[in-house]
N, C-alpha and C positions, 0 to 999 in steps of 0.2 A: 843251848834255855833261851839266849838270847835270839835266835832264829825263831825259835815259835814263838815268844811274844810276841816277836814283830811281822808274825804270820798272824796272831790272833785280833793283833791290831788294826792288819791291814784289811782280814774278813769283817772284821767291826765298823770298818771304817766303810766300807764296801754294803755291809750293811745296813748302816745307817743312811748312805747317801742313795740308797736304790729304795727307801721307806722316806725322803724327803721327795724325791723322783718322784714316787706315788701321790702323796699329799699334794704337790704342786699339781700333777694330773689333775687330781680329783679336783682341786680347788678350782683350779682351769676351765674344767667342762662342767661344773655347775651353772656358771654365767651361761655358757652357752644354751643349756634343757632349759633354762628359764626364761632367755631369750625367745628361742620358740613359743612356746605354751604363750609370752604376751602380744607375740607381733599377731598370733591367728584369730583374735577375737575383732581386730581391726578390720572396716571401717566403724565406729560405734551404734551399730544395728539399734542398740537401746532409743535411741533417740527417735527414731521411724515411727515406731508406734507412735510419739507424742504427736510427732505431724499430720501421720491418719486422723488422730483423735482431734486435733485445728479443719483437718479440711473437713472433716465430718460435721464437725460443727458448724464451721460455714456452709455446709448444707441442708440441713435443718433449717437456717435461718431462711430459706428462699422462699422457704411454704408461707411463711409470714408474712415475703412480700407481695406472694402474690394473693393471698386472701386480703390483703388492703386494697388491692387492685380489683379486686371482687367486688367491692363500693362504689366502684363506679356508673355500672348500671342504673344504680339506685337514682343516677342525677340525671336518669332519661324522661322517667315522667313528666320533671319537672319542666324540663324543653319541653315537649311534648302541649303541655299545658297551655305552655304560652302562645304555640302555636293557635289553638281552640279559639283563646281568648278573644282575638279582633272579628269584627266583620264588618267584609265593604261597605259602608255605606250607602255608594252608590250603587250598587246590586238588589234590585225589591225584593225583596222577601217572600216567600211562597205561604207565610203565613203573618201578614202582615194586623198589627195592634190596628183598635179601631180609632186613628187620630187624625182628626178632622184636616190635619198639616200635610198628609199624605198625599190628597185627593183634592183638583182645585175643585171640581163642582162634587160634591156625596150625599147621595141622597141616603140619610139616615133610618126614614121609613116615611113610606111604606116598603118590603121590601118584595122581592121579584114575583108575578104571581101573588100578591096577595087578595084576598078574597072582600070585595069593598062596596058596602051600599053609602047612599048619600047621607050624610056630611062624614067626611075622613080625615084625622089631623095628616099634615104632610111637616115632616120637619129633615133641612138640610143644611148643609153649608158651604160657604163660600170664602174661596182666600182671599187675602185682600186687595192684593196685585190684579186680581180678575173682579173685581165690584165693577159697576157701573148700572145702566140699564137691565134690569133681570123680566127675567119670562117662566109661567109657570102656565104649561101647557098638557091637557090630554087630546090625543088625537085616537079617533076611532078608526076600528077594523076597517072604514073603508077608507079612511085618508080625512074626514070629515071633522071639524076642533067643535069638541064638546066640552071644552073648559078653558078660558083663558085668562091671564093674570098680568099686569106688567106693571111694577115698582121700580123705585130707584134703591140700590145697596151703593153705601158708602164704604172707603177703605175705614179700615181697624187696624190695630195693632195687634190682634186676632183674629182668627176665620170666624164672619161673620154666623150667625146662628138664625137662621129663617124657618119658622113656625104659621104656618097657614092651615085652617079648615075648613077643604075642599066640597062644594056641594055642584050634584053634575045631576041630570036626566038624562036617561036612557029608553028608547023605547021598546026593548027586548027584554027575555028576564035575566041575562047576562049576557055579557060582552067583553071582547079580549080589545086593552086597547092602553096606549102607550104614555106614560107620564113621564115629559119632557121639564127640564129646568135649563135655560141658557142664561147667556149674560152678554152684553155686546158693550164696544168701546164707544167714544165719544165721535167715531167717524161713522158707525150702525156696522162695524164688522161684528162678525160672533166672536166671541174671544173663548170660549167654554159651552160644551152641550154636552150634559149626561140624560140617560132615561131610564126604564124601568116597564114593563110589561106588564101588568095587574089586569084581573077579571073584575068588570066592574058589573055587579047586580042591582037590581032595581027594589027587590027587600032582603034583606036577611041580616045575620051580626057582623059586622066586620075581623076578617080572621088575618092579621098581621102574619109575612113570615120574615125571616130575617135577613139584613141588609144583604150585597154586596160585600164580599170582603173591601178594606177599606187601602185601595191603591188605585191609583191612575193606570191606565190602559195604557198609555204612552209612556214612557223616559226617553225623553232627546239627550242625546250624551251632547250633540253638537251639528249646528253653533245654540252656542249659549245662547239665555234669551241676554237680548240689547247688545250683542258682540256685531263687530263691524266686517261685513264681508266686501271682498274685491276682485277682480280676474273675472266675471262674466259668469261665474257659477257660482252656486252654495253644497255645498258637501252635506247632506245630510245623513249622519249614522245614531242609531238610537234602536231602542227592545219594543215589541207591541202585544198586548193579546189583545187579538181583535171580537171584535162584537157578533162578527158572524164570519162567513164563509166568502160571502161577497168580497171585492175590491175593493180596498183601500186608495184614497185620492192624497194624493201631497201637492200642493200647490203653493204660489208663493202671491199675495194679495197685497196690492198696494194698499193707504188710505183713501181712495178715492171709488175701492173697491173691484181696480181691474184686475184681472188675474192674468201675473205676468209669464208666469211658466206654472207647469203638472205634470205631474207622472202618474201613474197606476197601480197598486203595488198588491198583491196575493199573498195568503198566510192561509192555513191551515188550524180553525177553528178550533176543531176537535184536542189540537193541543193546549193542556194546560198550563206548561210555564211560558214566559219571552220567549219572544219568538226576537233574533235581531235580523236587524235590516241594514244599508246603503244602500244609497242613491244620491242625484244631484241633479238641481236645479238648474237648468242653465238660464240668463238674463242680457238682455237689452233694453239699459234705461240711455237717453238725452238727457236728463239731468245731472248734475254733480254727485247727488245723492238722494237714495230715496229709502222710506219706513216701509219695512211689507214684515207682513206676517207669513212664518209659517208655517203651514194647517195642516194639520191629516184629519181626515173625514171617514165615516160609514156611515152607508145608510142602514135601514131597517130591512131584514129580507122578507117581513111578513106584512110591515104597515107601512104605506110612505109615507117618504120622511126620514131626517136625519137619526141614526142611534146615538151616533159617537160626532164627539170635533173634540179636537187638542190643534191650540196655535201658541205661539210668542210671537213676541214684534224681535227684528235684526236691524239693522243699518245696513242697506249694501251702494255700496259705490263701482262703476267701471272697472 
């Protein structure tokens, strides 16, 4: 009996021990399974969509920056307008305004090839620095003098306006003639001369044409008026619109009327724009200094005599 009880207790102890051992194993195995399941989702992939979203947001902002850059071309027209505004004042305009200051001697009326009978009204302007002994002359087709008047003009603060009623007589029914205006300095040198061709009629009504454009035919860039030149040579740079295809005479004339130096220049009168020229006038003088006029003049190719003359005075030294 005692042995049976001991055996029974032993079996119960073994059963209890076995049960505890299974419980411990079960308990110990559960953390292992849980640890395996929790370690699988690492690393935290849930943050990557957030990062991608921020990247996309930054990408969406780039077009906004690009759109702001598209405003830059709108500044271009403003810059272009600023370049168009200024106009070089030393360059003659192809369409100058009727300003007497643009021309040394400007014949405002009559215009070229006006049909005129006697008398007709003459209007012209003289720049202040070119006033002096003034001549109005009409030269006939054969070179004879049809009309002449000499008087004195005086320097003023603005261009002098001269008006004159011109009377003439011709033997033919009509005749082509040249009306010319000139001024001389106190030494008898011609300072300026301008002219226009007319059709004179014995009878009939006066028909005035528009005057020439208000610009001088010569723009002398160098040397300037009253400039001082040394070295035995005067370098001359300028632009010209010739009266005709004949030669243009460039010369240096002192106050005694002596021609110190001269050149012949040739241009194409069919061109409507100004033609650039560069030349030189060598000189030799015995005095310490000489006042001389740079002269550019051209003769009429139909009627004898000068058609145009431009000049200004400089000081030359050895």
